[in-house]
C-alpha positions as CSV (number, residue, x, y, z in Angstrom):
1,X,122.8,96.1,-16.1
2,X,126.4,97.7,-16.0
3,X,124.4,101.0,-16.2
4,X,122.6,100.1,-13.8
5,X,125.5,99.5,-12.0
6,X,126.8,103.1,-12.6
7,X,123.7,104.0,-11.5
8,X,123.6,102.5,-8.2
9,X,127.2,103.3,-7.2
10,X,126.5,107.5,-8.8
11,X,123.1,107.4,-6.0
12,X,124.5,109.5,-2.8
13,X,122.3,107.5,-1.0
14,X,124.5,104.5,-1.5
15,X,127.6,106.2,-0.6
16,X,126.4,107.4,2.6
17,X,124.8,103.6,3.7
18,X,128.2,102.1,2.2
19,X,130.4,105.1,4.3
20,X,127.9,104.1,7.2
21,X,128.8,100.5,7.1
22,X,132.5,100.9,6.8
23,X,132.2,103.6,9.8
24,X,130.8,101.0,11.9
25,X,132.8,98.2,10.8
26,X,136.0,100.3,11.2
27,X,135.4,101.9,14.5
28,X,132.6,100.0,15.8
29,X,134.3,98.1,18.0
30,X,135.9,100.8,19.7
31,X,132.7,102.6,20.0
32,X,130.7,99.5,21.3
33,X,133.8,99.5,24.2
34,X,133.8,103.3,24.6
35,X,129.5,103.1,25.1
36,X,130.3,99.7,26.9
37,X,132.8,101.0,29.3
38,X,130.7,104.5,29.9
39,X,127.0,102.0,31.1
40,X,129.6,100.0,32.9
41,X,131.1,103.1,35.0
42,X,127.9,104.4,35.1
43,X,126.0,100.8,36.6
44,X,129.4,101.0,39.0
45,X,128.5,103.9,40.2
46,X,124.9,103.9,41.1
47,X,125.6,100.1,42.6
48,X,128.2,102.3,44.7
49,X,125.2,104.8,45.2
50,X,122.7,101.8,46.0
51,X,125.6,100.6,48.8
52,X,125.6,103.5,50.5
53,X,122.1,104.4,50.7
54,X,121.6,101.0,52.2
55,X,124.9,101.8,54.7
56,X,122.9,105.0,55.4
57,X,119.8,103.6,56.2
58,X,120.9,100.7,58.0
59,X,122.7,103.7,60.2
60,X,119.6,105.8,60.0
61,X,117.8,102.4,61.3
62,X,120.3,102.2,64.2
63,X,120.0,105.5,65.1
64,X,116.1,105.1,65.3
65,X,116.8,101.8,67.6
66,X,119.3,103.8,69.6
67,X,116.8,106.5,70.1
68,X,113.9,104.6,71.1
69,X,116.1,102.7,73.4
70,X,117.1,106.3,74.9
71,X,113.2,107.5,74.8
72,X,112.3,104.0,76.3
73,X,114.7,104.3,79.3
74,X,114.0,108.3,79.3
75,X,110.4,107.5,80.3
76,X,111.2,104.5,82.6
77,X,113.7,107.8,84.5
78,X,110.9,109.4,84.5
79,X,108.1,107.3,85.8
80,X,110.5,105.9,88.5
81,X,111.4,109.7,89.0
82,X,107.5,110.8,89.5
83,X,106.9,107.6,91.6
84,X,109.7,108.2,94.0
85,X,108.4,112.2,94.6
86,X,104.8,110.5,94.9
87,X,105.8,108.6,97.5
88,X,108.0,111.6,99.2
89,X,105.5,113.5,98.8
90,X,103.7,111.1,100.8
91,X,106.0,110.6,103.2
92,X,106.4,114.2,104.0
93,X,102.2,114.8,104.1
94,X,102.5,111.9,106.3
95,X,105.4,113.2,108.5
96,X,103.9,116.8,109.0
97,X,100.1,114.9,110.1
98,X,102.2,114.0,112.5
99,X,104.1,116.8,113.9
100,X,101.0,118.7,113.6
101,X,98.9,116.0,116.1
102,X,102.0,116.3,118.2
103,X,102.1,120.0,118.3
104,X,98.9,120.0,118.7
105,X,99.1,117.6,121.4
106,X,102.1,119.6,123.4
107,X,99.9,122.8,123.1
108,X,97.1,121.0,124.7
109,X,98.9,119.7,127.3
110,X,100.8,123.2,127.8
111,X,97.4,124.4,128.2
112,X,96.5,121.8,130.4
113,X,99.2,122.5,132.6
114,X,98.4,126.2,132.7
115,X,95.2,125.4,133.7
116,X,96.2,123.6,136.2
117,X,98.7,125.9,137.6
118,X,96.0,128.4,137.4
119,X,93.4,126.7,139.3
120,X,96.3,125.7,142.1
121,X,97.3,129.3,142.3
122,X,93.7,129.9,142.6
123,X,93.5,127.7,145.7
124,X,96.6,128.7,147.1
125,X,95.1,132.2,147.1
126,X,92.3,131.4,148.8
127,X,94.1,129.5,151.3
128,X,96.1,132.2,152.0
129,X,93.3,134.9,152.1
130,X,91.0,132.4,154.3
131,X,94.1,131.9,156.4
132,X,94.8,135.8,157.0
133,X,91.3,136.5,157.4
134,X,91.0,133.9,160.0
135,X,94.2,134.9,161.8
136,X,92.4,138.2,161.9
137,X,89.7,136.7,163.3
138,X,91.4,135.3,165.9
139,X,93.1,138.1,167.0
140,X,90.3,139.8,167.5
141,X,88.7,136.9,169.0
142,X,91.8,137.0,171.7
143,X,91.7,140.9,172.3
144,X,87.8,140.9,172.8
145,X,87.5,137.3,174.9
146,X,84.5,136.7,172.9
147,X,81.2,135.4,173.8
148,X,79.3,132.7,172.1
149,X,77.4,135.8,169.9
150,X,80.2,137.9,168.9
151,X,81.8,134.7,167.9
152,X,79.6,133.4,165.6
153,X,78.8,137.4,164.3
154,X,83.2,137.4,164.0
155,X,83.1,134.4,161.4
156,X,80.0,135.3,159.5
157,X,81.9,138.9,158.9
158,X,85.0,136.6,158.2
159,X,83.1,134.5,155.9
160,X,81.6,137.9,153.9
161,X,84.7,139.5,153.7
162,X,86.8,136.6,152.4
163,X,85.3,137.7,148.6
164,X,86.3,141.5,148.9
165,X,89.6,139.9,150.1
166,X,90.2,138.1,147.5
167,X,89.2,140.5,144.7
168,X,92.3,142.9,146.6
169,X,94.8,140.1,146.4
170,X,93.6,139.7,142.7
171,X,94.6,144.0,142.2
172,X,97.1,143.7,143.5
């Protein structure tokens, strides 16, 4: 049997297994501590990164909510501005329509006043012309001492001269 033991100790595989076991017995704890420390450090790093990612996500969600609130406020302000502009445009249009109507009324009144003044001037001119013709006729009647036939002729002549006298006044 001893020979068998010698042959077992002579095998290099046995020595490698023995060295491997001895190595783990002597250095196993230190290697395990180093590996556990590395894994713990890696776990802490991952945990910190996850916490940072969660914090960044919360900040991003808060920023998104703020942006949505600002967008909603801007939208409501824009709607209010549009409504105000529409109301102002309607007010300006109504004021312009009222002003145009008033202006048309003033122009119409001015035209009516001019027509009335022209009518009055025409009537005054006809009166003056008729008075002038009557004055001339009266002078002639007085100067000639007229008869009834001559008087009737003078009146007819004065009436026939009225249009030409009016035309002469207009030309002057």
